[in-house]
N, C-alpha and C positions, 0 to 999 in steps of 0.2 A: 381683204387687207386688215380689217379689224380683228378677224379671227387670228391672223398671223401675229398681229401686235399683242394680242392677249396671250398667245402661246409662248412667245419669247420670254416674258417675265416669269411665267410659270416654270419654263424650262430652266431659267437661271436660278429660280428659287429652289428647284429640285436639286440642281447641281450644288448650290450653296449649302443646302441642308445635308446632302450626302457628304460634302467636304467637312462640314462642322461635326458631323457624327464621327468621321474618321479622326479628325483632330481631337475631338473629345475623348475618343477611345484611346488615342495615343497618350493624351495627357493623363488619363486615369491610370493606364498601365505604368507610366513613368512615375507617378506619385506612389503607387503601390510598391513598385520596385525599390524606390528610395526608402520607403518605410521598412521594407524587408532588409535592406542593407544596413540601416541604422540600428535596428534591434534595440530599442529602448525599454524592453520589458523589465519590470521591476523585480528585485530580489532583496527582500528585507528580512533580516533575522533578528528576533527579539527573544532574549533568554540567555541561559548559560552557554558558554562555548562547549563544544564537544569534539571528540577526536575521530569519530567515524570508526570504520572497521580496521583500517590499516594498523594502528598501534597494537591491536590484539593479535594480528597475524605475526607481528615481529617478536612476540614473546616466545622464547625457546620451548620446544616440546609441547606446544599448545595448538590445538586445532580450532579454527573458527567455524562455527556451525550456524547457518542462517536459514530461517524458515520463512517462506513467502506464502501469504494467505490472501487469496483473491477476494474481490467484492461481488457485486450483483452481476447477474447475467450468466449465460452458459459459457463454460470454459472447458477446454480440452487439455490434457496433460501436454506440457511444453509451452503453455501460454506465456511463461516468463522468460523465454529463451533470449529475446533481444535485450531485456534489462540485465539478465545474468551475464551475458557476454560483454555488455558495456561495462558492468561492474568489475568483472574479471580483468578486463583491459586496463581500467583505471587503477587497479590494485597491482598491476604488473604480474598477474598470474597467467603465464604463457603456456602452461602444460596442463593437459586435461586427460582424464581416463577415456579410453576408446569406447567403452560401453556406458550406458546410463541405466541406473537401477530403478525398478518400479515395484512398489508394494501396493497391492490392492488391500485397502484398510478394512478391517472388520473389528467388531467388538467382542471381547472375550465372553461377555454375558449373552451375546446373541450372534454367533458366527454367521448365521444366514443373512444378517443385516449388513449390506454394503455401506461403507462410509466414505467412499471416494478413493482417490489415488494419491500416493506419495511418490514423487519422482526425485531422485537424488543424483546430482552431478558433483564431480570432484575436480578441483582446480589447485594447481601448485605453481610456485615460482620456478625459474629456470634451474636453480640448484637444489630444489626439493626441500628447502628449509621452512617454507611457509605453505600452509594447506587450508583450503576452505571447502567445506561440504555445503552445498546449496540444496536445501530441501524445498520442494514445491508441492504444496497441498492443493489438490483440486477437489472441492467438496460439492460442486454445483449439481452433480447427479442426484444428490439427496433431495433437492428441491424440484428437480426436473419433472417428476411424476405429478406433483401437485400443479405445476404450471400447464399441464396438458389440458386443463379445463378451459384454457384460453386459446387452444390451438385452432379452433374453428374460426376465430377472428383473423387468423393469419392465412386462411385458405382463400382461393380464388373467388369463392362465393361472396366474400366481404371485401377483399383487398382491391378488386378491380373497380370498385365504386369510389375509391379515394384517388386524389392527386398523387403522383409518383413520390414526391418528397414526403407528403403526409403519410403515405403508406409505409415508407421506410421508418419514419419516426414512430408510427403506431406499433410496428413490429419490434422496434427497439424498446418501446415502453412495455409491451407484453412480455418481453424477455427479462427486463431488469426490475420493473416496478413491483412484481409480486414477491421478490426475494426477501425484503425487509419484513413484509407481512407474514410470510411463511416462517421466517426466523423467530418471530414472536409467538408462533404456535407450537404444535407438538414436535415439529422437526428440529427445534432448537437444541434439544438434548443430543440428537444424532450429529448435528453439526459441531457441537462442543465436544462430543466424543471423538470426532474426526481430528479436531485440534489436539485433544489429549493424547490420542494415539500417535500423532505426528511428533508431538513433544517427547513422548516416550521413546520413539525410534531415534530421536536426536541424541539421547543420552546413552544409546546402546553402542558401545565399542567404536571401532574405527571402520574405514571403508571396506576392508576385507571381511569384516564380520557381518556386514549388512547383507540380508538375502536379496535375491533378484527374481523378478517375474513370479511372485508368489501372492497368494491371498491369505493373509495371516494377521493375527492380532499381536501386539507387542507384549513380550514378556518383560517383567520388571526385575528379573533376578540379578542382572549384571548392571550395576550402577557406578562402578569404580571410575570409568572414564569421565564421568560427569564432574569429578573434582578438579580435573585439569583443563577442560575445554572452556572456550568462550562461546556465548550464545547471543543471538540477536534475532529480531523479527522485522520483516518488511510487510506492510499490509496496504490494501487499497479499499477505500470506501467501507462497505459493510465488513470487510475483513478486519478493520480496526476494532470494531465492536466485538467481533468474534475473538480476537486476540486478547482484549482486555477482559472479556467475560470468561475466557478460558483460564486466565491467570487468577481472576477472582474466584472462579470455581475451585481452582487448586487451593487457594487460601481457605475456602470454606471446608474443604476436605481435611486440611491440616488442623484447622481449629476444632474439628470434631474428634480429634484424637485417633485418627486412623493409624494403626500400628503396623500396617503392611510395610515390607522392606522398601518399596518404592517411595512411599510418603515419608518414611523415617529418614531415608537418604536425602530427600528434597528438603526436609526440615533443617537438617544439619548443614546442607551445602548452600541452598538458595539464599539464606540470610546473609551470606558473605559475598554474593554475586551482584554485580552491576550489569543489568540487561537493558539494552536500548531497543525501542520500538520505533521504526521509521514509518510514519503513517502518511500515505498519499491520499489526497482527497478525504481528509478526516471528516467523519460524520457522527462522532460521539455525542455532541449536544442534541442533534436531531433524533438520534436513535435512543436517547435517554427518555424521551417523552412517553409518559404513561407507565414507566417502569418504577419498581420499588427501589428504595435506597439500599446500598450495600450493607452488609452486616456491621462493618466498622467504618465510620466516616467521621470527619472533623477531628481526628486524633493523630495527625501526622507527627506533632512534637512528641507525643507519648511513645510512639512506635519507632520513629526514625532518628531521633536525637540520641546520642550515646548516653546521655544522662536521663533519658526518658524512663518512666516507670515500667513500660512494657517493651523496652528496646529488644530484649531477648525473644520476643514473640513476633518480630517482624518476619515477613515472607521473603523480601528481597532487600539487600542493602540499599539499592537505588534502582528505580525504573525510569530511565530517561526517555521521555516521549518527544520525538522530533516530528512535529506536525506540519506537513507541507499543504498549503491551501492556495489555490488560485482564486482571487476575488471574483473572477468571471465564471468560476465553477459553481453552478447553481446548487450543487449537492455537497459542498464542502464548507466547513466552519472552523474558525480558530478556536482554541481552547482557553477560556478565561481562567484566571487563578482560582476564583471562587468555585468554578465547576469541579476542579480537582478535589478541593476540600469536601464538597458536599456530595458528589456523585460517584467518586472513585474510592476504592478500598484503601484506607490509610496504611494498612500493613504492606502495601506494595511500594510505599515511599516514592511516589511519582513526582518527577520534576519535568516541567514542560518547556520546550523551546518552540515557539511558533515561527514558521517561515512563510511569509507572504510573498508569493512568487507567481509571475505570469508565465505559465507554460504554454499558453495559447497566445498567438500574435494579436496585438491590439491595433486596429486600423482607424484612421480618421475618415469618417463617412462624409467628407466634403461639406463640412459645416453643419451636418445634421447630428453630430455627436460621434463619439468613439464606440467601436463595437469589436467584439471578439466572439469566435465560435464557441458556444458553451460546451459542445461535444468535445472539441479539442481540449478545452479547459478541464474537462473531467477525466479524460483518459491519457493525457499527454505527459504525465509526471515521469513514468518509468523510462521515457526516451529522452528527456531533457538532460543535457549534459551537466547543467549546474546541480540538478537533483542527484544524479548519479555520483558526481564528484563529491558532494557533501556527505552522502552516505559512505563513500569510500574513505574520505580523508578529513571530514569534519570542517570546522571553522575556527579561525583564530589560533592556529598552531603552525609549527614549522613546516608541516607537510601539506597544508591546505593547498588545493589545486589552484593554479593561476586563474582559471576561468571564474572561480569563486572570489578570489581576491580582487579581481578586476571588475566584476559585474554584480557583486552582492555587497550589501551594507549591513554590518552587525551592530546591534545595540545591546549592550550587556545590561542585565537586570540584577539588582542587589536587594537585600532586605532593608 
């Protein structure tokens, strides 16, 4: 009888515990679903207003040419497809060419040296009056060989000893961690050459004049179309450093008095161009560590104001840097004003708009604090509808997308 009396409370406790677990699970799911529905993710813009790509598309007889530069980790051609298609949809570009063009990049000084791949897509609006050429640079094969030194750590000999999640994180670390280190080494010149070759192909003619399925270096003989077209860059993580370094490298070439047709044309045309760079997961401050200062710094007024003593020696009329950073992205940093003056070339006339945006969901961990997946916070920019909408149509103008007007807050900065 005593045994039976003892068993009954234990059975009741077991049933109660099971019921509590089910109830707890239900409550947890309900809370998470409610947080998903509310979507209170922040979106704060601080800086000058910008128009995005749309206004450039609407200028008659002008093509919009956009170059995408990826960041750390192995990438394959076509990595930007989802972002590109979202952007085209936001821009109402509903017509595309049947084929996609691919150019295997090489350097004219060393044709045997591969520099990655340039993939080009063409998009137009329904009546063919607006055209965007989307150039996608894949440079990761340049660093792939060097990263093979860590391949043993990804093998079964090592990986089976790790917990499953830790093994995935270690493989991710082995793929992405070495790239900034490799970039600071001897492969930096190759990666910058890949950027320069991509930029060169951007100024070459129209869609029909671009080659396809070739391994070829860019010739700089035909620069006429450069005068009419509009240009922009989209970069992610290390790609932002590559883009800025590529432009600063160009500035260095021009200052050295290179008289080649290519650089002469750039000198005459770039100084009247405004070129935006849309940076996702910007890492410029971190990747500046240990680097020397640019040739020309702390002289923005001298080069960028119309009454400046060296206004005629500027490289660009204006470089608008729109820096998207998720505060929960462990590898992203806002760009302070002093950083631009001290660490970026004054001849580029850089103006920064910082966008503090949650691309990853933030959850309440039941009184333990709030949390967000740092992986999602690092790679989620190019699929976030607000990010795509701002790149397409900017902020604080008549064409700004409703999702930006409704869910983002703009703070204008003045001198």
